[in-house]
C-alpha positions as MATLAB code, in Angstrom:
seq = 'MLLYVIGLILIILSLFENKSKFCCILLLLYMIMLMAYSYGNADYSTYELYYTLYGNNISFSTLFSNNGLFKTMCYIFTKFGLSYKELLIFMTLLGFYNLFSAANKFLINKNILFVLYFLYPYLMDITQIRNFLAMTFLIKGCSFLIKDGNKVKSCLLFCIYDLIASLLHVTFVFYLVFLLIKFINKKNIKYIAPMLFFIEVVVFKYIQEIISALTNIDKTDFYFNENISVFTLIVIIIYFIINIVIVYYISNKHRNEKWINNIYKINILMVLTIPVIYHSFEFLRLYRNVFFLNYICVSYMCQQGFNIKKHNLRNALIWNDSNIVLLNIVIVCLFSLYLFIIHDYLNTVFIPAFEMNRLIFKI';
ca = [
      37.545   83.088  -16.908;
      37.846   82.641  -20.541;
      36.143   79.307  -20.780;
      33.364   80.526  -18.484;
      32.613   83.412  -20.727;
      32.691   81.228  -23.926;
      30.409   78.660  -22.304;
      27.812   81.424  -21.474;
      27.908   82.866  -24.891;
      27.405   79.397  -26.521;
      24.505   78.713  -24.370;
      22.830   81.993  -25.052;
      23.546   81.845  -28.805;
      22.115   78.043  -29.067;
      19.007   79.058  -27.229;
      18.158   82.055  -29.380;
      19.442   80.482  -32.504;
      17.977   77.008  -31.831;
      17.818   76.019  -35.508;
      21.583   77.160  -36.352;
      23.637   73.846  -36.912;
      26.654   76.222  -36.887;
      25.852   77.054  -33.218;
      25.273   73.590  -32.233;
      28.500   72.349  -33.810;
      30.355   75.090  -31.708;
      28.573   74.124  -28.569;
      29.285   70.246  -29.224;
      33.063   71.149  -29.931;
      33.311   73.174  -26.711;
      31.797   70.386  -24.663;
      34.057   67.786  -26.162;
      36.931   69.977  -25.380;
      36.038   70.495  -21.898;
      35.544   66.857  -21.208;
      38.250   65.266  -23.414;
      41.221   67.482  -22.190;
      39.989   67.852  -18.480;
      42.174   67.222  -15.457;
      42.281   67.969  -11.822;
      38.822   67.095  -11.021;
      37.778   64.758   -8.163;
      38.018   61.483  -10.082;
      40.845   62.224  -12.416;
      43.610   60.857  -10.327;
      41.617   57.906   -9.282;
      41.172   56.972  -13.050;
      44.828   57.478  -13.780;
      45.440   55.050  -10.844;
      42.935   52.447  -12.316;
      44.460   52.928  -15.850;
      47.855   51.899  -14.484;
      46.524   48.957  -12.397;
      44.360   47.666  -15.160;
      47.074   48.241  -17.899;
      48.775   45.165  -16.801;
      48.095   41.701  -18.353;
      44.560   40.386  -18.063;
      42.769   37.554  -18.988;
      39.854   37.333  -21.365;
      37.437   36.531  -18.642;
      38.337   39.934  -17.211;
      35.964   41.474  -19.868;
      32.959   39.869  -18.138;
      34.116   40.902  -14.594;
      33.164   43.913  -12.516;
      33.575   46.927  -14.821;
      35.392   44.685  -17.241;
      35.070   46.762  -20.343;
      36.786   49.603  -18.871;
      39.453   47.297  -17.709;
      39.843   45.843  -20.873;
      40.089   49.438  -22.723;
      42.874   50.329  -20.260;
      44.708   47.226  -21.092;
      44.352   47.700  -24.941;
      45.369   51.425  -24.641;
      48.399   50.724  -22.619;
      49.672   47.895  -25.266;
      49.333   50.652  -27.845;
      51.808   52.771  -25.568;
      48.983   55.320  -25.016;
      48.302   57.174  -21.716;
      45.105   57.625  -19.699;
      44.926   61.101  -21.574;
      44.379   59.309  -24.868;
      41.837   57.128  -23.381;
      39.822   60.068  -22.006;
      39.708   61.689  -25.528;
      38.504   58.312  -26.967;
      35.794   57.760  -24.343;
      34.612   61.466  -24.998;
      34.318   61.279  -28.660;
      32.625   57.647  -28.433;
      30.226   59.140  -25.859;
      29.116   62.133  -27.805;
      28.804   60.189  -30.966;
      26.353   57.799  -29.144;
      24.520   60.935  -27.655;
      24.270   62.563  -31.086;
      23.231   59.539  -33.124;
      20.452   58.801  -30.470;
      19.275   62.341  -30.723;
      19.244   62.405  -34.596;
      16.449   59.604  -34.437;
      14.134   62.130  -32.941;
      15.232   65.836  -33.555;
      16.399   68.011  -36.542;
      17.552   70.707  -34.308;
      19.618   69.494  -31.253;
      20.783   73.120  -29.940;
      18.242   73.070  -26.976;
      18.975   69.512  -26.228;
      22.771   70.106  -25.564;
      22.236   73.257  -23.887;
      19.907   71.534  -21.320;
      22.414   68.640  -21.024;
      25.224   71.244  -20.675;
      23.412   72.605  -17.599;
      22.825   69.455  -15.918;
      24.457   66.921  -15.628;
      27.150   67.451  -18.143;
      29.674   68.970  -15.564;
      29.409   65.772  -13.381;
      29.917   63.681  -16.377;
      33.285   65.121  -16.829;
      34.283   63.799  -13.512;
      32.501   60.539  -13.679;
      33.649   59.810  -17.143;
      33.000   55.975  -16.777;
      29.413   56.394  -15.786;
      29.104   59.056  -18.615;
      30.301   56.592  -21.319;
      27.995   53.815  -20.063;
      25.067   56.454  -20.092;
      25.667   57.181  -23.599;
      25.440   53.427  -24.362;
      22.119   53.305  -22.177;
      20.689   56.278  -24.256;
      21.631   54.727  -27.494;
      19.833   51.382  -26.423;
      16.674   53.400  -25.261;
      16.624   55.016  -28.498;
      15.919   51.708  -30.123;
      13.662   50.542  -27.214;
      11.346   53.561  -27.331;
      11.233   54.250  -31.175;
      11.365   50.982  -32.896;
       7.970   49.125  -33.152;
       9.137   45.652  -33.522;
       9.260   44.485  -29.810;
      11.820   41.601  -30.341;
      14.274   43.638  -32.546;
      13.955   46.707  -30.106;
      14.268   44.755  -27.049;
      17.325   42.714  -28.248;
      19.101   45.806  -29.329;
      18.449   47.606  -26.123;
      19.765   44.606  -24.211;
      23.121   44.577  -26.223;
      23.611   48.331  -25.466;
      22.692   47.956  -21.834;
      25.215   44.947  -21.606;
      27.926   47.240  -22.965;
      26.947   49.818  -20.511;
      26.825   47.315  -17.733;
      30.326   46.004  -18.510;
      31.568   49.571  -18.129;
      29.463   50.384  -14.965;
      27.744   47.519  -13.233;
      25.015   49.511  -11.914;
      23.450   49.725  -15.465;
      22.361   46.243  -14.866;
      19.258   48.070  -13.238;
      18.054   49.409  -16.558;
      16.962   46.153  -17.899;
      13.808   47.064  -15.955;
      12.855   49.371  -18.815;
      12.150   46.342  -21.109;
       8.694   46.600  -19.214;
       7.655   49.493  -21.208;
       7.093   47.360  -24.224;
       4.589   45.202  -22.486;
       2.918   47.931  -20.074;
       0.689   50.705  -21.463;
       0.775   54.249  -20.120;
      -2.465   53.953  -18.281;
      -1.359   50.753  -16.292;
       2.270   51.680  -15.430;
       1.197   54.178  -12.945;
      -0.253   51.405  -10.985;
       2.352   48.789  -11.736;
       5.318   50.937  -10.805;
       4.316   51.847   -7.228;
       3.510   48.094   -6.728;
       7.092   47.267   -7.819;
       8.380   50.006   -5.495;
       6.699   48.559   -2.421;
       7.879   45.168   -3.323;
      11.345   46.443   -3.618;
      11.200   48.127   -0.046;
      10.059   44.989    1.589;
      12.750   42.817    0.077;
      15.448   45.553    0.145;
      17.676   43.512    2.320;
      18.081   40.940   -0.420;
      18.703   43.558   -2.966;
      21.590   44.731   -1.012;
      22.755   41.049   -1.109;
      22.584   41.005   -4.905;
      24.608   44.535   -5.083;
      27.286   42.928   -2.930;
      27.565   40.025   -5.187;
      27.849   42.329   -8.154;
      30.468   44.649   -6.554;
      31.797   43.849   -3.205;
      30.756   43.796    0.405;
      33.110   46.649    1.461;
      31.543   49.054   -1.482;
      27.880   47.892   -0.364;
      28.658   48.914    3.354;
      30.015   52.146    2.217;
      26.831   52.948    0.081;
      24.377   51.599    2.530;
      25.989   52.664    5.890;
      24.022   55.821    6.261;
      20.567   57.169    5.087;
      19.846   60.574    3.772;
      17.505   62.770    6.009;
      13.930   62.699    5.640;
      13.645   66.324    4.540;
      16.372   65.591    1.767;
      14.011   62.348    0.742;
      11.065   64.693    0.521;
      12.871   67.169   -1.685;
      14.104   64.201   -3.959;
      10.575   62.835   -4.294;
       9.286   66.415   -5.302;
      12.154   66.611   -7.618;
      11.121   63.310   -9.191;
       7.417   64.402   -9.410;
       8.202   67.751  -11.179;
      10.228   65.873  -13.989;
       7.629   63.238  -14.162;
       5.037   65.943  -14.786;
       6.911   67.794  -17.327;
       7.345   64.608  -19.490;
       3.634   63.782  -18.760;
       2.517   67.061  -20.194;
       4.677   66.755  -23.176;
       3.209   63.172  -23.968;
      -0.334   64.576  -23.517;
       0.375   67.323  -26.087;
       1.945   64.737  -28.546;
      -0.320   61.830  -28.075;
       0.577   60.499  -31.656;
       4.396   60.313  -30.741;
       4.434   56.822  -28.895;
       8.101   57.194  -28.207;
       7.320   60.199  -25.729;
       4.836   57.913  -23.873;
       7.650   55.454  -23.827;
       9.959   57.983  -22.255;
       7.031   58.995  -19.786;
       6.916   55.240  -18.698;
      10.601   55.195  -18.153;
      10.346   58.063  -15.807;
       7.610   56.311  -13.910;
       9.836   53.303  -13.364;
      12.685   55.494  -12.135;
      10.599   55.657   -8.869;
      12.159   52.148   -8.118;
      15.498   54.106   -7.526;
      14.133   56.231   -4.477;
      14.710   53.264   -1.908;
      18.218   52.944   -2.881;
      18.768   56.952   -3.144;
      17.329   57.056    0.435;
      20.248   54.767    1.495;
      22.690   56.668   -0.560;
      22.640   59.856   -2.316;
      25.170   58.385   -4.896;
      22.287   56.625   -6.440;
      20.646   59.646   -7.694;
      22.857   59.136  -10.707;
      20.383   56.290  -11.643;
      17.791   59.020  -12.386;
      20.280   61.530  -13.633;
      21.299   59.000  -16.441;
      17.957   59.225  -18.293;
      17.654   63.026  -18.166;
      19.023   63.044  -21.744;
      15.830   61.400  -22.614;
      13.747   64.028  -20.967;
      15.629   66.695  -22.843;
      14.874   65.185  -26.068;
      11.085   65.300  -25.330;
      11.558   69.034  -24.309;
      13.571   69.726  -27.326;
      11.061   67.838  -29.751;
       8.218   70.063  -28.271;
      10.181   73.136  -28.849;
      11.224   72.042  -32.363;
       7.489   71.913  -33.018;
       6.452   75.066  -31.086;
       9.043   77.259  -32.423;
       7.970   76.979  -36.118;
       6.775   80.445  -36.104;
       7.433   82.877  -39.059;
       9.792   85.579  -37.626;
       7.990   88.215  -39.853;
       4.974   87.692  -38.005;
       5.507   89.813  -34.770;
       2.082   88.997  -33.212;
       2.647   85.198  -33.430;
       6.483   85.686  -32.344;
       5.354   87.354  -29.090;
       2.988   84.516  -27.941;
       4.109   82.830  -24.796;
       3.171   79.361  -25.942;
       3.382   75.930  -24.374;
       6.835   75.395  -25.704;
       8.200   78.545  -24.153;
       6.724   77.509  -20.789;
       7.927   74.001  -20.836;
      11.409   75.142  -21.689;
      11.323   77.716  -19.009;
      10.424   75.260  -16.451;
      12.961   72.497  -17.461;
      15.819   75.188  -17.499;
      14.813   76.228  -13.878;
      15.015   72.435  -12.953;
      18.507   72.200  -14.659;
      19.720   75.310  -12.824;
      18.359   73.916   -9.453;
      19.928   70.747  -10.258;
      23.240   72.313  -11.082;
      23.401   74.322   -7.891;
      22.094   71.672   -5.555;
      23.814   68.614   -6.951;
      27.089   70.168   -8.229;
      27.983   73.636   -7.161;
      26.522   73.245   -3.445;
      28.826   70.318   -2.801;
      31.356   70.074   -5.494;
      32.156   73.529   -6.403;
      36.074   73.026   -6.013;
      36.188   69.411   -7.164;
      33.762   69.427  -10.111;
      32.564   72.882  -11.281;
      35.735   74.957  -11.305;
      38.113   72.169  -12.474;
      35.754   71.687  -15.582;
      36.497   75.324  -16.742;
      39.942   76.052  -15.177;
      41.797   72.723  -15.603;
      42.031   72.082  -19.206;
      45.127   70.653  -20.990;
      44.284   72.090  -24.260;
      43.800   75.580  -23.032;
      46.121   75.727  -20.024;
      49.129   73.624  -20.826;
      50.526   71.392  -18.182;
];
């Protein structure tokens, strides 16, 4: 119960004291503690098993195999006489460093950003730690891709970071499609993305063969054996539309910020994930992995909109665009938290995050 209460207090404080660096530090330390010392969740024992398997002698070529960087990390930590617990701490610290340094390129105040991330999908990231670390490298790479005006430099840096992410989790190869945002403007991408979508649907059989080559046939059969229901697919499409509309609205409010336009274009390109989500709900994580970028947009708008003198009561009571956008994205986060975590993974993801922590509850 203690960690639930602390988390709720920190969320409320960070929202109302959104310029307080002290509140931001407290929230970040709390999130790092929950992740770095977690145990007992759905994937923890699996990662411990992987750590033991990959800790044996491996060759240099292993680094470039499926999930090779994670295997190599397991091997290195084993050679230093460390356990998976220490690797988990390292991955958590490295991941949050990536997220914070990426956010630092766009925001002064990061409280709202990390509150939104905490609401969703942070708790799932605690469980899927390898995907989490890969996601942070993707976000770090995207920070160069969307912000840097030099096409060659930004594309090169993005490719390097995405390669690192792909060596941790092979699905991150997909995000190379983001390179298109440097060559397609905001007006045209809404036409090009649907065209790519329909091409993807037509050649999906061949896409499955590519996925099989990158992973293995058994895993491909597992992911694509059953389709989600039409109703669920409709809900997912609406979910995509709502997120895209929010980012589109922010990009129109801040037309001079080209990086926000680039994040909008990334959201449009994410419609390419719908065919694979239809075949396996597991692939929703592909869209989930870019939510941090959307939260940066919302936080930036709030950072601009909340610059109201506190002594001016009349201005302080105005329900401005920033409040409305923030309210909408919080509703989306809470909806996601319930539907994608609490509804299906209450006992394997949500509860373990707060009730199974080695630092608080000694094991």
